[in-house]
Structures are given as structure tokens and as C-alpha cells.
N, C-alpha and C positions, 0 to 999 in steps of 0.2 A: 284715475287719470294715468298713473304709471303703468298699469296693466294694459291699457289701450295703446299707449306709446310703444310698449314692448311688442304688442301684437302687430302694430304697423311695421316695426323694425324687423320682425320675423316673418312678415307676409301672411299673417293668420287672419285672413278676411272673415272667416266664420266667427271668430271671437269678437272682432270689431263690430260686426253686425249684431251679434247676440247681446252686446252691451250698449247698443244704440236704441233709444226709446222708439217704440213701434209707431208713434205719431209722426216722427221725422226721419225714420230709417229709410234709406234707399232700398230698392228692390234687390240690387246686387252691388257688389263692390269689387273692383279689380285691382289688386295690389301687385300682381306679377307684371313685369315689363321686360322688354328685350334687354339683354345684358348691357348694351351700350347706353341705355337711358334709365337704367335701374336706379331707384332711390335708395341711398345709403343714409340711415339715420345716425347722427353724430352725437346727440346728447339732448337731454331734457332738463330744464330748470323750472321749477315751480316758483312763481313769483309771489303768489298770494292765493289763499283759499278763504272763502267767506261762507258761513252758514246763512242762508237767506230765509230759511223756514225749517220746520221740523223734518220735512222730507225734501228739501231743496238746498242746493249749494252752487257756488261758482268757483271756478279754478282759473287763475290767470297763469299762463305758462309761455315759455319760449322753447321751441324745439329747433335744433339745427339739423340740416340735411344737405345732401349733395345729390344731384342727378347727373348721371353719366360722368363726363370729365369736367363739368362746369364747377365754378366756385361754389363754396358753401353758401347756403341761404338760411334765413330764419323764418319760422312760422310763429308769430306772436298772436295769441288768441285768449279770449276770456270765454270759457266754456260754461254752459249751464247743465246741471245734473239734477235728476229727480230720483227719489227712492220709492220703489214700489215692492211690496211684499218682502222687505228687507234687502233688496238688491238695488244698487245704483245704476242708473242708465244715463248716457249722454243724450242731452236733448238738442242743443244747438250751440253755436258759438259765434262770437264777433271777432273777426280778424283785425289785427292792429288796433286794439282798443286804446282809447286815450287814457293815460294814467297820470 
């Protein structure tokens, strides 16, 4: 989770795609944006992580970001991950999960 957050913050779309499970991964991902609407990531807080099986887990997090000159916003998500061949992959997530 932390490495994916860092990749988003650094604009490393190839890494984000490489850590996304093939069954749900988009064909492409555009992280670069014009300077006036660029996303600035401000921080990540892991709220909870739960092992849901021998090769599955969920991570609840809050990431703060700002786009352009707008006020900071929060992304609150519960993400599902699966492990294949010893590597963890992001499967999907639920935004604003009820906690």
C-alpha cells in the first residue's frame, strides 16, 4: 500500500500498473497533468489492515491530496489485495467505507 501511494505521489504510472491485479487493471493510467491541475499528495494514514485469507488482505487508508490551488481533499478507501507467486497486487477498493 505504501509503495503504491509513493508511486502515485511520484507519478510512476508504470509501477502502479505493475502492482495492479491483471483482472482489474486498466489498460493505461495517466498520472501526469498540467501544472495548474497537478495532484500533490500530502500524506497517507493506514487506519487498519486485515488478513482475509492466506493470500488476501484488506487495507483501509486515508490519503490527503490537493489539486491545483484547491483545498486539500481526502481519499478514504478500503482496498483489497491478493498475493500471487509471492507478490501482492491491488485488486479493487471501496471509497468512503463505513467504519
